[in-house]
Every structure is written in structure tokens, then in C-alpha cells.
N, C-alpha and C positions, 0 to 999 in steps of 0.2 A: 288721668290718679289712674288708680287701680281700683277696683270692685268685684264682692264675692258674693254672688248672685244663688243664693241659697232655699232650695226649691224643696218641698216635701209634694210627695204622689199622693193620689187616693188608693185606696186598697184596689186590688183586681182587674188594674190595669193594664197586663201584660201583652194583650191583643193591642191596644190601643195604641201602646208603647210602641211596638215593633213595625204596625205600620208607620206611624211617626218616625220610628225614628231615621230614615233616609236624609226627613227634610231634616232635620236638628241636628244630625252630623255635618249635613253641608254648610249651615250655620254657622258653627265651629269654625270648620276646615276655610270660611270667608277670613274669622277672626283671625285665625291662621293667618293666613294667607298673608294679612294685610299686617302682622307680627304685635296683633293687640293682642292675643289669646296667653295666657301663663299658665293655665292648667284646666281640665273638666274631666268630670267622672265622675260614676253615679257611689250611691253608699246602699250597698249590698243589705238585705234583711236579715244576714246571718254572717259571721264571720269566719268567711269563704269565699275565694276571688270567683268561682262561680258559684251563686245561690243559686241556682236552680230553679224548683218550684216557688222556692220563697223570694224570691223578686230583691226589687230593691223598694225603698223608702223614698228615695230623693235622689238630687245633685248638687254640685259645686262647680259653678262657672267660676273663675278668678279674672277676668280680662278690665283691661284700660280703654275708658271710655273720657271725654267729656267733663262731664255732669254726671251726676245722680239721678239728673231726668233724665238722661239719655239713653245709660245700663237699664234704668229700669223699664223706660218703655222698649229697648232692644227686649228683655227680659220680656214681658208681659205679649211680645209675639214671636214668643219663639210654637215650634211646632208643637210639644208637646200642652203647652195652654191651651190651642186651636181645638187639639182632639183631647181634652179633660183630662189627662195622664197626670198632671201637676192639681196639685188640690192649691198653691199658693207658692208663689216665688219672691225674694225679695232682694233688692241691691243695695249691697250697704259699699259704706267707701269701705279701703282694706290696704293695711301700710304692713307691704312685702318687707318684714326685716333679714331674716335667716335663709336658705343661705345664700 
């Protein structure tokens, strides 16, 4: 089943985010290589592709897992969690309807 992992970031974590981003992206690449990643990306703090110093407020990851527990465990082990970038992250069941 698909799960949407919705994360909110702590404010003022640009440095911690940039330092942990390679490890965060590597985990996403693993999901992609396994054919389990549907989409992933951050929420800009302002209405812009490049929010500059405004940064980001969180992230969305949609991926396939066997159970919600497995999705949450994967989310809880994200490098952004370990680096204190994410204030919280929750995995919710997601039904892909369109397109």
C-alpha cells in the first residue's frame, strides 16, 4: 500500500538540513531504485521554486510499504529526524486516484 509521509520542519534549520540532505536523498534514491517511491519533495516557505533564505517548512514523501508501521518506522529513521530538522513526521495511508 502507499503511504504519505508528511513532515514539518523546525524553524531555522537550514544548516542542519544542508548537512543531512545527502543522507536524506540517498534513502529516497534507495526507495526509487526499489520501485517504491511515487514522489518526494519539500514545501517552500514562500510561493517560489527557490525560496532562498525563507527556506522550507516541511516535506512530502509518497512511497510503498507493507504496513503503516513499516512506513512510520522508515520515516522515523530519516536523517532529517536524527539531525533535528523535522519537528515531526507522520505516515498516513494514501490512495493514489489520479492521474
